C-alpha positions as CSV (number, residue, x, y, z in Angstrom):
1,X,78.6,18.2,-115.5
2,X,77.4,15.2,-116.1
3,X,77.3,12.5,-113.5
4,X,77.1,9.0,-113.1
5,X,75.5,7.7,-109.8
6,X,77.6,4.8,-109.1
7,X,75.7,3.6,-106.1
8,X,73.4,4.0,-103.0
9,X,74.0,2.8,-99.6
10,X,71.7,2.9,-96.5
11,X,73.5,4.7,-94.0
12,X,73.2,4.4,-90.0
13,X,75.2,6.9,-87.5
14,X,74.6,7.4,-84.1
15,X,73.6,11.0,-82.3
16,X,76.0,11.6,-79.6
17,X,73.7,13.9,-78.3
18,X,70.2,11.4,-78.5
19,X,71.8,8.5,-78.4
20,X,69.1,7.6,-81.5
21,X,70.2,6.4,-85.0
22,X,70.3,8.8,-87.8
23,X,69.6,7.1,-90.9
24,X,69.5,8.2,-94.8
25,X,70.6,7.0,-98.0
26,X,73.8,7.3,-99.4
27,X,74.0,8.4,-103.3
28,X,77.8,8.7,-104.6
29,X,78.2,10.4,-107.8
30,X,81.0,9.4,-110.2
31,X,82.6,11.8,-113.4
32,X,84.3,10.2,-116.4
33,X,86.9,13.1,-115.9
34,X,87.9,15.0,-113.1
35,X,85.9,17.7,-112.4
36,X,87.6,20.6,-109.7
37,X,89.9,18.2,-109.3
38,X,87.4,15.1,-107.6
39,X,86.4,12.4,-109.8
40,X,83.5,11.2,-107.0
41,X,81.4,12.5,-104.3
42,X,78.6,11.8,-102.0
43,X,75.2,13.3,-100.9
44,X,72.8,11.8,-98.2
45,X,68.9,12.0,-98.8
46,X,66.3,11.2,-96.3
47,X,65.3,7.7,-96.7
48,X,61.6,7.5,-97.9
49,X,60.0,5.9,-100.1
50,X,60.5,7.9,-103.6
51,X,59.2,7.6,-107.0
52,X,61.9,7.3,-110.3
53,X,60.9,10.9,-110.9
54,X,61.4,12.3,-107.4
55,X,64.5,9.8,-106.5
56,X,66.0,11.4,-109.6
57,X,64.7,15.1,-108.9
58,X,66.1,15.5,-104.9
59,X,69.3,13.4,-106.2
60,X,69.9,15.7,-108.9
61,X,69.0,19.2,-106.8
62,X,71.8,17.6,-103.7
63,X,74.5,16.7,-106.2
64,X,74.1,19.9,-107.5
65,X,74.1,21.7,-104.2
66,X,76.7,19.8,-103.3
67,X,79.4,20.0,-106.4
68,X,79.1,23.9,-106.3
69,X,80.0,24.0,-102.7
70,X,83.1,21.9,-103.3
71,X,84.0,23.6,-106.4
72,X,83.5,27.1,-104.3
73,X,85.8,25.8,-101.6
74,X,88.1,24.4,-104.0
75,X,88.4,27.8,-105.6
76,X,88.7,29.5,-102.3
77,X,91.5,27.3,-100.9
78,X,93.3,28.3,-104.2
79,X,93.4,31.7,-103.7
80,X,94.1,31.3,-100.4
81,X,97.7,28.6,-101.6
82,X,98.0,31.5,-103.7
83,X,98.4,34.4,-101.8
84,X,100.3,32.5,-98.9
85,X,102.8,31.5,-101.6
86,X,103.1,35.4,-103.1
87,X,103.6,35.9,-99.3
88,X,106.4,33.5,-98.9
89,X,108.5,34.6,-102.1
90,X,108.4,38.0,-100.3
91,X,109.2,36.6,-97.1
92,X,112.0,34.6,-99.0
93,X,113.3,38.4,-100.7
94,X,113.2,40.5,-97.5
95,X,115.2,37.1,-95.7
96,X,117.6,37.3,-98.9
97,X,118.3,41.0,-99.4
98,X,118.9,41.1,-95.3
99,X,121.2,38.3,-95.1
100,X,123.5,39.7,-98.2
101,X,123.1,42.7,-96.8
102,X,124.5,41.8,-93.4
103,X,127.0,38.6,-95.1
104,X,124.3,36.3,-93.1
105,X,124.1,33.2,-93.9
106,X,120.0,32.2,-94.6
107,X,117.7,29.5,-95.3
108,X,114.9,30.5,-97.6
109,X,111.0,28.9,-96.8
110,X,110.4,26.5,-99.9
111,X,106.8,25.1,-99.0
């Protein structure tokens, strides 16, 4: 996949444990077309001076690692949704058959 760096930004967050400021450089990538249903994502890199080559190397490695994680997570979520859908259909059939057999009104799960 080819992504483009849309922007970089300084990031500062507070640590609840030490109350120190945690600093990083945020890098936001975008795609021309959706990849695994996303059009962009961000990473954070350590705040320091980078040569152009070092910067490219760090953000490419971080971007590839993050994107792989996003794609893997989406695959897991899709499989879990398919499993839930299959279970829902099975349960709906059981309830419908039981309702028909015993002449009891029933409502099916549509989600």
